[in-house]
N, C-alpha and C positions, 0 to 999 in steps of 0.2 A: 442389388442394393441401391437405392436412389437418394439422392440428398433430400428431395421433398420428402421422403418418408421418414427420414431422420429428423427432418425440421418437425413434423407433424408428431412424431414420438416423443421428442422432447418437450414439446408443448404439451402434449397430454400428461407428461411426467412432471412439468412444471404446475399446471393448472388442476390435476388429479379430476378432470372433467372434459368429456368428449366435446361438448356443445362449447363450452368456453374456449378451449384449445381451437375449434374451428373458427369462432369468432377473431381468436387473435391472430390466427394464420389467414383470415379472408377466404376462407373456403366453406363450402357446404358440409354441414356436419356428416351426412353418408358418404361423401368423397373421401372426406379424413378417415373413418371408420374402415373404409375398402383399403385404402394404402397402408394402415395399420395392420389390417388381417392380411394383407400380401406380403409384407413384410415378417411378419410371425410364419407364413407359410414358407418362405424363403430361407429364414431361419432354423425352423423346425422346431419352435419353441414359443409358447404365449408369452408375451411380454407384459400383461396386466391381468390382475385378477379383477373381473368385472361383476362386483355384486351391486344391487339395486342402492344408488345414491352413495356408492362408494368405490372408486378407481384406486389401486395400488400396485405398486410395481411388483412383478414375481422376481424370482432369483436370475431368471435370466435377463430380465429388464433391468434390473440393478447392475449387473454385469455390463450390458450395452451403454447405458446411460453415461457413464464418464467418456468412453471412446466415441459415442456421439456427439458428445460436447465438443470433443478435441476435432474431430473431423469437421464438424461445422465453423468452429473456429479458425481453423487452418484454410478452410474454403473462402470465409470471409475476408481473411489476410490476403489470400491470393486474388480475390477479386479487387480488393483495394489497390494492390500492388501494379495490377495491370492497369488500372484505370487512372493511375497517376499520371499526370501531364508533364511536361518539360518544364523545369524551374520551380516545381513545386506550387503549381497555380491554386490546387485544390487537395484535398487528402482530408486526413485525419489522424492524429497522435494521442493515444492513451496512454496517460502516465500516472503509473502510481508513487505516492512519498509520504513518508511519516508525517504525522502532524508538525512536528518541530520543524521540519524541512520546508514544509507549506509555509509556515510562519516566518521562513527566514530567507532561503536563498531561491526556492522555487519560483515566486513572483517575478524576480529579478531576469531568471532565465528565459521563463515564459514570455517577458515582455521583448527580450532581445530576438526570440524565435519568430513571435509575431510581427514585430517589426519587419523580419526579413522575409517572413511568408505569411502575409495577411489572408491568404486565402485557405490556409489548413486550418481546419477546428482543431481545437485543444480541448480534451478531456481529462480531469483530473480526478483520479481517486486516491484520498486520503485514510491511511490505516496503519497499523503496526507492522512491523518487517515481517513475522511470521505470515500474518493474513495476506500481506501484499505478494508473497512467495506464492501462497496457494491459488489466488486470482490470476496471477501471472503463469503458472503452470497450466492453469484451464484455458489459457488463450484468450483471457478478457482483457489484458493489459499488453502494450507494446513493449514497455519499458517500465523499471521501478526502481526508486533512489531508495535503498536499505540500509540498514547498520548490520555491517559485518563484523567478526565471522557471526553466521548464523548457528543458532543452539538447536541441536536435535536434528533429524532426518530432513534433508531437505531433497527437493527434484532436481533433475539435472537442467542447471543454470550456466549460462555464462555471467560471469561477474567482473568488473574492472573498478578497481579502487580509484577513488576521485578526490577524496579529501581528507585529512587526518584534523578532525575538527576538536577544539579545546572545551571543556564543559567548566564552568563556572559556578559559584553559589551568589544568588540573587536575594536581595533583603529589600524591605522598605526603605525609602531615601530619607524618611523622617524618623527612623529608628537608629538607636546606637549600633554601629557596624557589628557584624557576628563576632568578630575578632579584632583585639587591638594591634596585632600585627597586620603588615602588607598583604600577606598570604596566610590563606587557611588550609587546614590539613583536613583529612577526613575524620581523623579522630576528635577533632574540634565540634562535629554534627552531633555526638553522644549527647543524649538527653534534651537536644534541641528540638522543638517541633519543627516538623519539616510539611510543608504544603505539598502533596504528592499526587501524582497522577493516577489515572485510573489503572486497573490491572488489564496486563496486555500490552500496555504503553513501552515501547522500547527504554525510555527515561527511568521508567519506575523499576524496572529489573535491573538498569544499570547502577542505579542509586541503592536499590536495596544490597545488591552483590556487592558494592564498593564497601557500604557499612558493615557487611558481615564478613569481609575479608579484612576488616580492621578489627573485627572481634566483638561487634554489638549491635543489636535488632535498633532499626531507627524508630523514632518517635514520630507517629503521625499527628500532626496539629490538626490537619483537614486533608481529605483523600477524595479521589474520585473524579477529578477535573480532566478537561482537555487543555491544551496550551493557554489560551486566554484565559480560561477560568484559574489555572495556577497561577497565573501572573497577576490576576485580580485578587487571588487570596494573600499573595505576596506583598502586594501593594496596600492590602488592608491590614497588614501587621499579624496576619495568622500563622505565619512561619516562612521560612527562608525555603530556597528550591534548587535543585541543582539542575542546570540549563546549558545549551550550547551558548558560546560566546555570541554565536551571531545574532542569536535572539536576544540576548542581554542588551546588546547595543542598541536595539530597537526600542526595548521595553520603557526604557525611561527609570530603572530601578538601579540601586547600588549593585555592582558586580564586584565580586571579591574572587581572586584567581586562586587555585590551589597550589600549594608550594610544590615544588620540583619532586617528583618528575610531573605531577600534573595529573591532571584526569583527562582523557582523551576517548574518541570512538572513532570508528572509519565509516566514511560514507562511499557505499560502492554504485555503481549502476549496474543494473542485472538486465536480461531477459533470457527466453526460452534458448537453450543449449541444440534443438532440433529443429528451430526455425529461424530465419534470417529475419529481424525486424524489418518493417516497411520502409522505403525512402526516406518519408517523412520522419519518421522515429530515428533512423541513423542520423539524420541531420540535427536532429534536437541534440542526441548524444553527442555528437561532434561539438556542438556550443555548449554543452554542459562541460565537457572535458576540457576545451579550452578556457573557458571563464574560470573554472576552480581551479583546474592546475596553473592556472595564470595568475591566481590570486585575486581575482577580481570578485569573486563572490564575498 
């Protein structure tokens, strides 16, 4: 089994078309087909159903595809690790982060990393924690900043806690405060319209869970937005929102802290447990750890 054959197999699986796969891999279509046939002979099973105008994976192909993607991702990681030169003069780091972290601590950390290693390319993937975990496990990210603990089954990852982040309630600065007290309780959000994030967003799940634990279902004033949209909804007076304190500090909105013990979430950095991150990613993790644990974020 050759890496080239696995690349061709993955390309056909992605495009569901031999000609388009050959074009993507910059190879003649007959050569690609021959390599796929050779792979099938070696494995002793057909990988594709070949109907006119329709290509689909067989059961054997479905079983091979995640393994092939893992092998190709690991090979790419090994290639980049070997090619990195002294003092990280070039390379690439693929960082995943939740949208709220991308709007708060990630820009400052990436700026510090870029100032130290300007030759290293930075690629950021923004998504919810559960989706980031899946992308990380597939080998498509080097590191991910996620909210822990994770709910449900998670692949084998190595996680390290970085920061316990305070959550606050933000409201429009030209509207009356959400409560007359200096601190708000979760119960005070009962029957109060919330500007709510889209489904799958970590802060949405956290807010809904906190309201239910307090004995009520939250009222959605408007929902479905990303971080910037939700902050704009709050600014327009469409509701209040529960957001990280670091986001509130930059948003220009009124921020009301929760009464003790408050609401908090834990930010962790994760990488695959079976593969050591590339050198550039390890350096980025070091900068993340130093800045966050040192209180600079």
